[in-house]
C-alpha positions as CSV (number, residue, x, y, z in Angstrom):
1,M,43.7,-12.1,12.7
2,P,44.0,-9.3,15.6
3,P,41.7,-9.7,18.4
4,H,40.0,-6.5,17.5
5,A,39.4,-7.5,13.9
6,T,37.8,-10.7,15.2
7,A,35.6,-8.7,17.7
8,L,34.4,-6.6,14.6
9,L,33.5,-9.7,12.5
10,A,31.5,-11.2,15.3
11,F,27.8,-11.2,15.0
12,D,25.9,-8.5,17.3
13,G,23.5,-10.3,19.4
14,S,22.2,-7.1,20.9
15,R,19.8,-6.5,18.0
16,I,17.9,-9.5,19.1
17,D,17.0,-8.7,22.7
18,G,19.5,-6.2,23.8
19,S,17.0,-4.1,25.6
20,L,15.8,-7.0,27.8
21,F,19.5,-7.6,28.6
22,T,20.0,-4.2,29.6
23,S,16.8,-4.3,31.8
24,V,18.3,-7.5,33.6
25,T,21.8,-5.8,34.0
26,D,20.2,-2.7,35.2
27,F,18.6,-4.7,38.0
28,A,22.2,-6.2,38.8
29,R,23.5,-2.6,39.0
30,D,20.9,-1.7,41.4
31,T,21.4,-4.9,43.7
32,R,25.1,-4.9,43.9
33,W,24.9,-6.5,47.2
34,L,23.6,-9.6,45.3
35,N,26.5,-9.6,42.8
36,A,29.0,-11.5,44.5
37,P,26.7,-14.2,45.8
38,V,25.1,-14.8,42.3
39,A,28.5,-14.8,40.7
40,L,29.5,-17.6,43.0
41,A,26.3,-19.5,42.8
42,T,26.1,-19.5,38.9
43,N,29.2,-21.8,39.0
44,L,28.2,-23.8,42.2
45,G,25.1,-24.7,40.4
46,L,27.0,-26.9,38.0
47,G,28.3,-28.7,41.1
48,F,24.9,-29.6,42.4
49,L,23.9,-30.9,38.8
50,A,26.8,-33.2,39.0
51,V,25.6,-34.3,42.4
52,F,22.5,-35.2,41.0
53,M,24.0,-37.5,38.4
54,L,25.9,-39.2,41.0
55,M,22.6,-39.6,43.1
56,G,21.1,-40.9,39.8
57,W,23.9,-43.5,39.5
58,W,23.8,-44.6,43.1
59,K,20.0,-45.1,43.1
60,A,20.4,-47.2,39.6
61,R,22.6,-49.6,41.5
62,R,19.3,-50.8,43.1
63,R,17.4,-50.9,39.6
64,D,17.5,-52.8,36.5
65,D,20.3,-52.9,33.6
66,A,18.6,-50.3,31.6
67,A,18.5,-47.7,34.4
68,M,22.1,-48.4,35.2
69,A,23.0,-47.9,31.4
70,R,21.0,-44.6,31.4
71,A,22.8,-43.5,34.5
72,L,26.1,-44.0,33.1
73,A,25.1,-42.5,29.7
74,A,24.0,-39.2,31.4
75,P,27.5,-37.7,31.9
76,V,28.4,-38.7,28.4
77,S,25.3,-37.0,26.9
78,V,26.0,-33.8,28.8
79,L,29.5,-33.7,27.3
80,T,28.0,-34.4,23.9
81,A,25.7,-31.5,24.0
82,F,28.4,-29.4,25.2
83,A,30.6,-30.4,22.4
84,V,27.8,-29.7,20.0
85,A,27.2,-26.3,21.4
86,E,30.7,-25.3,21.2
87,V,30.5,-26.1,17.6
88,V,27.5,-23.9,17.2
89,K,29.3,-21.2,19.1
90,R,32.1,-21.2,16.6
91,L,29.9,-21.3,13.5
92,V,27.7,-18.2,14.9
93,A,30.5,-16.4,16.3
94,E,28.3,-13.9,18.3
95,A,30.3,-11.3,20.4
96,R,29.8,-11.1,24.1
97,P,27.3,-8.5,25.4
98,C,30.3,-6.6,27.0
99,R,31.4,-6.0,23.5
100,S,28.3,-5.1,21.8
101,L,26.8,-3.2,24.9
102,P,29.9,-1.8,26.6
103,Q,27.8,1.0,28.3
104,D,25.9,-1.7,30.2
105,Y,26.7,-2.8,33.9
106,F,28.5,-6.2,33.9
107,V,29.2,-8.3,37.1
108,S,31.7,-10.6,35.2
109,A,35.0,-9.5,33.5
110,C,34.7,-9.3,29.7
111,P,36.1,-12.5,28.1
112,A,38.6,-12.6,25.2
113,P,37.2,-11.6,21.8
114,G,37.3,-15.1,20.6
115,D,35.1,-16.4,23.6
116,Y,31.6,-16.2,21.8
117,A,28.1,-15.9,23.5
118,F,25.5,-18.2,21.7
119,P,24.8,-20.6,23.0
120,S,25.7,-20.5,26.9
121,G,28.0,-23.2,27.9
122,H,26.7,-23.1,31.5
123,A,23.2,-23.3,30.4
124,T,23.8,-25.9,27.8
125,V,25.3,-28.3,30.7
126,A,22.3,-27.5,33.0
127,V,19.8,-28.2,30.3
128,A,21.5,-31.6,29.0
129,T,21.7,-32.7,32.7
130,A,17.9,-32.1,33.4
131,A,17.1,-33.8,30.0
132,A,19.3,-37.0,30.6
133,L,18.0,-37.2,34.3
134,F,14.5,-37.1,32.8
135,L,15.0,-40.5,31.3
136,L,16.5,-41.9,34.7
137,D,14.8,-40.5,37.6
138,R,11.8,-37.8,37.4
139,R,12.3,-36.4,40.9
140,L,16.1,-35.7,40.2
141,A,15.1,-34.3,36.9
142,A,12.7,-31.8,38.6
143,L,15.5,-30.7,40.9
144,A,17.9,-30.2,38.1
145,A,15.1,-28.2,36.2
146,V,15.2,-25.8,39.2
147,F,18.9,-25.5,39.0
148,T,18.8,-25.0,35.1
149,L,16.3,-22.1,35.6
150,W,18.8,-20.6,38.0
151,E,21.6,-21.1,35.7
152,C,19.8,-19.5,32.7
153,V,18.7,-16.4,34.7
154,T,22.1,-15.8,36.3
155,R,23.9,-16.1,33.2
156,V,22.1,-13.1,32.0
157,Y,22.4,-11.3,35.5
158,V,26.0,-11.4,35.4
159,G,26.2,-10.1,31.9
160,D,27.8,-13.0,30.3
161,H,24.8,-13.9,28.0
162,Y,22.0,-12.5,26.3
163,P,18.4,-14.1,27.0
164,H,18.3,-15.7,23.7
165,D,21.7,-17.4,24.3
166,V,20.2,-19.5,27.2
167,L,17.2,-20.1,25.2
168,G,19.4,-21.5,22.4
169,S,21.0,-23.8,24.9
170,L,17.7,-25.2,25.7
171,L,16.8,-25.9,22.1
172,I,20.2,-27.4,21.3
173,A,21.0,-29.2,24.5
174,T,17.6,-30.9,25.0
175,P,17.4,-32.9,21.8
176,V,21.0,-33.7,21.8
177,A,20.9,-34.9,25.2
178,L,17.8,-37.0,25.0
179,A,18.9,-38.7,21.6
180,S,22.6,-39.3,22.8
181,S,21.2,-40.9,26.3
182,L,18.9,-43.2,24.6
183,L,21.5,-44.3,22.1
184,L,24.3,-44.7,24.5
185,A,22.0,-46.5,27.0
186,R,20.9,-49.0,24.3
187,L,24.5,-49.7,23.3
188,A,25.7,-50.1,26.7
189,S,22.9,-52.3,28.2
190,P,24.3,-55.6,27.1
191,L,27.8,-54.7,28.5
192,I,26.1,-53.5,31.8
193,T,24.3,-56.8,32.2
194,R,27.6,-58.8,31.7
195,L,29.6,-56.7,34.2
196,R,26.7,-56.8,36.6
197,V,27.1,-60.7,36.7
198,G,30.6,-60.7,37.7
199,G,33.9,-58.8,37.7
200,A,35.7,-56.0,39.5
201,L,33.2,-53.3,38.3
202,R,30.3,-55.1,39.8
203,P,30.3,-53.2,43.1
204,L,29.7,-50.0,41.3
205,L,27.1,-51.3,39.2
206,I,24.9,-53.1,41.7
207,A,23.9,-52.7,45.2
208,H,24.5,-55.2,47.9
209,A,20.7,-55.9,48.3
210,A,20.5,-56.3,44.4
211,K,23.4,-58.7,44.5
212,T,21.8,-61.0,47.1
213,A,18.4,-61.0,45.2
214,T,20.3,-61.9,42.2
215,A,22.2,-64.6,43.6
216,R,18.9,-66.3,44.7
């Protein structure tokens, strides 16, 4: 099917909250000096979220087996939420705002016609990370929540998504990340217990002080 035909068949999300989207992109047009920093920061935010997951793993090395299982389950649950969101994205097939509202101002270049908008991939990863960390470390989860809010706002600012796209990410990623984290952690806990007792992976799963305490 030709690209233009695909675009015509795609769902028009501008009918939901197009006016709110336009208000945000009008603000982006009036703050052009912010465009480049925000466009860079919206991608860097995902890097900080990855660092938070690494910090959760590092801290879990001094905690019990269940905590380590949740730390290792976190990135897998994020990938699971992202995969589910991609399936939903294909099913809904919502055209990007740049195709439904071409007269608006856009910081980002318009993606290909088959690159749909609902839900937001960036927001899905951010929300899923915060949800997975909530089960592991509340302080890290609070930091992740701040970056998640940033991701949601900036995805609209740069013109890649409608507000309902990021809201959809919240509604999809939260239950998927929580459920998959809990399930994966429960399944992995017995293996983590065995690996922490001995083996090549033990230094990655338990800190030196925890090793000493176990040996005693």
